[in-house]
C-alpha positions as CSV (number, residue, x, y, z in Angstrom):
1,M,388.2,98.8,-171.2
2,I,388.9,95.5,-173.2
3,D,385.8,96.3,-175.4
4,A,387.6,99.6,-176.1
5,V,390.5,98.0,-177.5
6,K,389.2,95.4,-179.4
7,A,387.2,98.3,-181.1
8,Q,390.3,100.0,-182.3
9,G,391.4,96.6,-184.2
10,M,393.7,95.5,-181.3
11,E,393.8,92.5,-179.1
12,F,393.7,93.1,-175.2
13,G,396.9,91.9,-173.0
14,L,397.5,91.9,-169.4
15,W,400.5,92.6,-167.1
16,V,400.4,90.5,-164.2
17,E,402.4,89.7,-161.0
18,P,400.9,86.8,-159.3
19,E,403.6,86.0,-157.1
20,S,403.7,89.0,-155.2
21,V,401.3,90.4,-152.7
22,N,400.7,93.6,-151.2
23,P,400.3,93.4,-147.3
24,D,397.2,95.6,-147.5
25,S,395.2,92.8,-148.9
26,D,392.3,90.5,-147.9
27,L,394.5,87.6,-149.2
28,F,397.8,88.3,-146.9
29,R,395.1,89.1,-144.1
30,S,393.7,85.7,-144.5
31,H,397.0,84.0,-145.2
32,P,399.7,85.8,-143.6
33,D,401.6,82.6,-143.4
34,W,401.6,82.3,-147.3
35,I,404.5,84.6,-147.7
36,Y,408.4,83.8,-147.6
37,R,409.4,85.0,-144.0
38,F,411.7,83.6,-141.4
39,P,409.9,82.3,-138.3
40,A,409.2,84.7,-135.8
41,R,410.2,87.8,-137.5
42,A,408.6,90.4,-139.7
43,G,409.4,89.8,-143.2
44,T,410.9,92.4,-145.4
45,Q,409.1,94.8,-147.7
46,L,410.0,95.3,-151.0
47,R,407.9,97.9,-153.7
48,N,405.4,97.6,-151.0
49,Q,405.3,93.8,-151.7
50,Y,405.9,90.5,-149.9
51,L,406.5,87.1,-152.1
52,L,404.2,84.4,-152.0
53,N,405.5,81.0,-151.1
54,L,404.7,79.3,-154.4
55,G,406.1,75.7,-153.0
56,K,403.1,75.5,-151.0
57,P,400.6,73.6,-152.8
58,E,397.9,75.8,-151.3
59,V,399.3,78.8,-152.6
60,K,399.9,77.1,-156.0
61,A,396.4,76.2,-156.1
62,F,395.4,79.5,-155.3
63,V,397.7,81.4,-158.2
64,L,396.2,78.5,-160.6
65,A,392.5,79.1,-159.6
66,F,392.7,83.1,-160.0
67,M,394.6,83.0,-163.2
68,T,392.2,80.5,-164.5
69,E,389.0,82.8,-163.5
70,L,390.7,86.0,-165.1
71,L,391.2,84.0,-168.5
72,S,387.8,82.4,-168.5
73,R,385.6,85.8,-167.6
74,H,387.6,87.9,-169.9
75,D,388.4,88.1,-173.8
76,I,392.5,88.4,-172.9
77,S,394.9,87.1,-175.6
78,F,398.0,88.0,-174.0
79,I,399.6,87.8,-170.4
80,K,403.0,89.2,-169.3
81,W,403.7,87.2,-166.2
82,D,406.1,89.5,-164.3
83,M,407.9,88.7,-161.1
84,N,409.8,91.9,-159.4
85,R,410.0,91.1,-155.8
86,T,413.2,89.4,-155.1
87,V,413.4,86.7,-152.1
88,T,415.0,87.6,-149.3
89,E,413.6,85.9,-146.4
90,P,413.1,82.5,-147.6
91,G,412.1,81.0,-144.3
92,G,410.4,77.6,-144.3
93,E,411.1,74.5,-142.4
94,P,414.3,72.8,-141.5
95,G,416.1,71.6,-144.8
96,D,414.1,73.9,-147.1
97,W,417.2,75.6,-148.3
98,A,419.1,72.0,-149.2
99,C,420.2,71.7,-152.6
100,A,418.7,68.7,-154.6
101,G,421.0,65.6,-154.3
102,A,422.1,66.4,-150.5
103,G,422.0,63.0,-149.2
104,A,419.6,60.3,-149.0
105,G,416.0,61.4,-147.9
106,A,417.2,65.2,-148.2
107,G,414.0,67.2,-149.2
108,K,413.6,69.5,-152.1
109,S,414.9,73.1,-151.4
110,V,412.4,76.2,-151.4
111,W,413.8,77.2,-154.7
112,I,413.4,73.8,-156.5
113,R,409.4,73.9,-155.0
114,H,409.0,77.1,-155.9
115,V,410.1,76.7,-159.7
116,E,408.5,73.3,-160.2
117,H,405.1,74.5,-159.3
118,L,405.8,77.6,-161.4
119,Y,406.1,75.2,-164.4
120,E,403.0,73.2,-163.8
121,I,401.0,76.4,-163.0
122,W,402.0,77.4,-166.6
123,A,401.8,74.1,-168.2
124,E,398.2,73.9,-166.9
125,L,397.2,77.7,-168.2
126,R,398.5,76.8,-171.8
127,A,396.7,73.9,-171.9
128,R,393.5,75.3,-170.8
129,F,394.1,78.4,-172.8
130,P,396.0,77.8,-176.0
131,H,395.0,81.0,-177.8
132,V,396.8,83.2,-175.1
133,E,400.4,84.3,-175.7
134,F,402.2,84.3,-172.8
135,E,405.3,86.2,-171.8
136,T,408.1,85.5,-169.1
137,C,409.6,88.5,-167.6
138,A,411.4,88.6,-164.1
139,G,412.9,91.9,-163.0
140,G,413.7,92.4,-166.3
141,G,415.3,89.4,-167.9
142,A,416.1,87.5,-164.8
143,R,413.3,84.3,-165.7
144,I,414.5,83.3,-169.2
145,D,415.5,79.6,-168.9
146,L,414.6,76.4,-171.3
147,G,412.4,75.2,-168.5
148,I,409.6,78.5,-168.8
149,L,410.3,78.6,-172.6
150,R,408.6,75.1,-172.8
151,Y,405.7,77.1,-172.2
152,A,406.3,81.1,-172.9
153,D,405.7,82.5,-176.4
154,Q,408.3,85.5,-175.5
155,A,410.8,86.7,-173.0
156,W,411.6,90.2,-171.9
157,I,415.2,90.5,-172.2
158,S,416.1,93.6,-170.0
159,D,414.4,96.4,-168.4
160,N,417.1,98.7,-170.4
161,T,415.3,99.5,-173.3
162,D,417.9,102.1,-174.5
163,A,418.2,101.5,-178.0
164,R,422.2,101.8,-178.0
165,D,422.6,99.6,-175.0
166,R,420.1,97.1,-176.4
167,L,422.3,96.2,-179.7
168,S,425.1,95.0,-177.0
169,I,422.1,93.3,-174.9
170,Q,420.4,91.6,-178.1
171,E,423.6,90.3,-179.4
172,G,424.1,88.3,-176.4
173,F,421.0,87.2,-176.0
174,T,420.9,85.6,-179.7
175,Y,424.0,83.8,-178.8
176,A,421.5,81.6,-176.7
177,Y,418.1,82.1,-177.9
178,S,416.0,82.7,-180.9
179,P,415.1,86.4,-182.0
180,S,411.7,85.2,-182.3
181,I,411.1,85.4,-178.4
182,M,413.2,88.4,-177.9
183,M,411.1,91.5,-177.2
184,C,412.4,95.0,-178.3
185,W,410.4,98.0,-177.2
186,V,410.7,101.5,-178.8
187,T,410.8,103.6,-175.9
188,E,411.2,107.5,-174.9
189,S,414.1,110.0,-175.7
190,P,415.9,111.1,-173.6
191,S,416.1,107.6,-172.3
192,G,415.1,107.1,-168.6
193,F,418.1,105.1,-168.0
194,N,420.8,107.1,-169.0
195,G,419.5,110.2,-170.1
196,R,420.6,109.1,-174.0
197,R,418.8,111.1,-177.1
198,L,418.4,108.9,-179.9
199,P,416.6,109.3,-183.4
200,L,413.2,107.8,-183.6
201,S,414.3,106.0,-186.4
202,Y,417.3,104.6,-184.2
203,R,415.0,103.5,-181.8
204,F,413.1,101.7,-184.3
205,H,416.0,99.9,-186.0
206,S,417.3,98.6,-182.8
207,A,413.8,97.2,-181.7
208,M,412.8,95.6,-185.0
209,M,415.7,93.2,-184.7
210,G,413.4,91.0,-182.2
211,G,409.8,91.1,-181.3
212,L,408.8,94.9,-182.2
213,G,407.0,96.5,-179.5
214,I,406.1,100.4,-178.5
215,G,406.5,101.2,-174.9
216,A,406.2,105.2,-175.3
217,D,403.8,107.4,-174.4
218,I,402.5,108.0,-178.0
219,G,399.9,110.6,-177.2
220,R,402.9,113.2,-176.7
221,W,404.3,111.9,-180.1
222,S,404.3,114.9,-182.9
223,D,402.1,114.4,-186.0
224,E,405.5,113.2,-188.1
225,E,406.6,111.0,-185.3
226,M,403.2,109.0,-185.6
227,E,403.7,109.2,-189.3
228,T,407.6,107.8,-188.9
229,A,405.9,105.2,-186.4
230,A,403.2,103.9,-188.7
231,R,405.8,103.6,-191.6
232,Y,408.2,101.4,-189.4
233,V,405.3,99.2,-188.0
234,G,404.4,98.7,-192.0
235,L,407.8,97.6,-192.5
236,Y,408.2,95.7,-189.8
237,K,405.1,93.4,-190.9
238,E,406.7,93.0,-194.3
239,I,410.0,91.5,-192.9
240,R,409.2,90.2,-189.5
241,H,409.1,86.6,-190.8
242,L,412.9,87.2,-191.5
243,I,413.4,88.3,-188.0
244,A,411.6,85.7,-186.6
245,E,412.4,82.4,-189.0
246,G,415.8,83.4,-191.0
247,D,418.8,83.0,-190.3
248,L,420.8,85.6,-187.9
249,H,424.3,86.9,-189.4
250,R,426.4,89.1,-187.0
251,L,428.5,91.4,-189.4
252,E,429.7,93.9,-187.2
253,S,429.7,94.1,-183.1
254,L,430.3,97.1,-180.9
255,R,432.6,95.2,-178.9
256,D,435.3,95.3,-181.9
257,S,434.4,98.7,-183.7
258,N,432.1,101.8,-183.9
259,V,429.7,99.7,-185.6
260,A,427.1,97.2,-185.0
261,A,425.3,95.4,-188.0
262,C,423.0,92.2,-188.3
263,Q,421.6,90.1,-191.2
264,Y,418.8,88.1,-191.2
265,V,418.1,86.0,-194.1
266,D,415.6,83.3,-195.3
267,A,416.6,79.5,-195.7
268,D,416.8,79.8,-199.3
269,G,418.7,83.0,-199.8
270,E,415.8,84.9,-201.7
271,E,415.6,87.4,-199.2
272,A,417.3,89.3,-196.6
273,V,417.2,92.5,-194.1
274,V,420.5,94.4,-192.8
275,F,420.4,96.1,-189.8
276,A,423.4,98.8,-189.7
277,F,424.5,101.2,-186.5
278,L,427.0,104.2,-186.4
279,Q,427.9,104.7,-182.9
280,A,430.3,107.9,-183.6
281,Q,431.9,109.4,-186.8
282,R,435.7,109.1,-186.8
283,F,438.1,111.2,-188.9
284,G,440.0,109.4,-191.8
285,G,440.2,105.8,-192.3
286,A,439.1,103.1,-195.3
287,E,435.9,102.7,-196.5
288,R,433.7,100.4,-194.4
289,R,432.2,97.6,-196.1
290,L,429.6,95.3,-194.8
291,R,430.0,91.7,-196.1
292,L,426.4,90.1,-196.4
293,R,426.1,86.5,-195.9
294,G,423.7,83.5,-196.7
295,L,422.5,84.7,-200.3
296,V,422.6,82.7,-203.5
297,P,426.3,83.3,-205.4
298,D,425.1,83.4,-209.0
299,A,421.8,85.1,-208.3
300,Y,421.3,88.8,-208.8
301,Y,419.6,91.1,-205.6
302,E,418.1,94.3,-205.7
303,V,419.5,96.3,-202.4
304,R,417.4,99.3,-201.0
305,S,417.6,101.6,-197.8
306,D,414.5,102.6,-196.0
307,D,415.6,106.2,-196.5
308,G,414.1,106.1,-199.8
309,S,417.3,106.9,-201.8
310,P,417.6,104.7,-205.2
311,G,418.7,101.2,-204.8
312,F,420.8,98.8,-206.8
313,V,421.5,95.3,-208.3
314,R,424.2,93.2,-207.5
315,R,424.8,89.4,-207.8
316,G,425.1,87.5,-204.5
317,S,429.0,86.6,-205.0
318,T,429.5,90.4,-205.2
319,L,427.6,91.5,-202.2
320,M,429.3,88.9,-199.9
321,H,432.6,89.1,-201.0
322,L,432.7,93.1,-201.9
323,G,430.1,94.1,-199.7
324,V,427.8,96.9,-199.5
325,P,429.4,100.4,-198.8
326,L,428.8,101.5,-195.3
327,T,427.6,105.4,-196.2
328,L,426.4,106.2,-192.6
329,R,427.6,109.4,-191.4
330,G,427.2,111.1,-188.2
331,D,426.7,109.9,-184.4
332,D,424.6,107.5,-183.7
333,V,423.1,107.0,-186.8
334,S,421.6,103.7,-188.7
335,W,419.7,102.3,-191.4
336,L,418.0,99.2,-192.9
337,L,418.8,97.5,-196.0
338,R,416.0,95.1,-197.9
339,V,418.1,92.5,-200.0
340,K,415.6,90.8,-202.2
341,R,416.3,88.5,-205.3
342,T,415.3,89.6,-208.8
343,N,415.5,88.6,-212.2
344,A,417.2,91.7,-213.3
345,A,420.9,91.6,-213.8
346,A,423.1,94.0,-212.4
347,K,424.0,97.0,-215.0
348,S,427.6,97.5,-215.7
């Protein structure tokens, strides 16, 4: 499989869940004491799984060993490390549930030991395999902390991949973390979460505001959808340096209106990209404008939409104070604007 993927000009990645174990496995049959479980009670299965007690030194050593063997034997460039199985019965020895600092001589809690060993495994794997990218994931976005981000290249922020819901999720995430680690996928329409139908362009625009990925069955896409996807992937490769390294400005929020808009601009104000989303058309009201930020006031900029409509040139001061007319019409529509500094002056 790895050879087939690489023959297509791609790198191979693997989705793993090392902290969970199926009861119908040699590992569990050999080490039934390695799971979280209350003494003298049968453990509870979730997703046909138990959870390994990573706080045990022998479990930590086992996970590190098999992940090392996996990455040593195979040409793997990416690991998505998931943990979907919640801790229902921590079990352990007396005092294992104690909080840190609970008193002189108090041992570390089961929770702290688990996380510390997880960090130690990741630190060792990153040192042994510096070429492998790692993504942190846990039941969606339940494992995004500054501790794990010392080792993770990127993070899965939510299992809800509905493109409209994502606008609020991604807005909240970027108040604390960089868009460069925020993985965003284009998935199916209608959405498996809420049945909402959204245009492919909308789904791409939403996902392009972080690390773009595609998590749909592209074998079922039409030729037109494949051409659209290829165009957006190519466009994303041209602008992703702005997403990953630029300054993020929130121009509009769905918390305040029926419009969401974000702008990413480079440090010198030479180039920017703007994403705008209209949730629903409303009758009447004043003309809406997006006032851009971070541009050079006296410089001229060419502004073009990704829909192929004619562009225009304006001064940076005009784009920041008067703004760009929001010309979106309809329900669940979006556009992407590219703003580039130019030597051509605006025509009166």
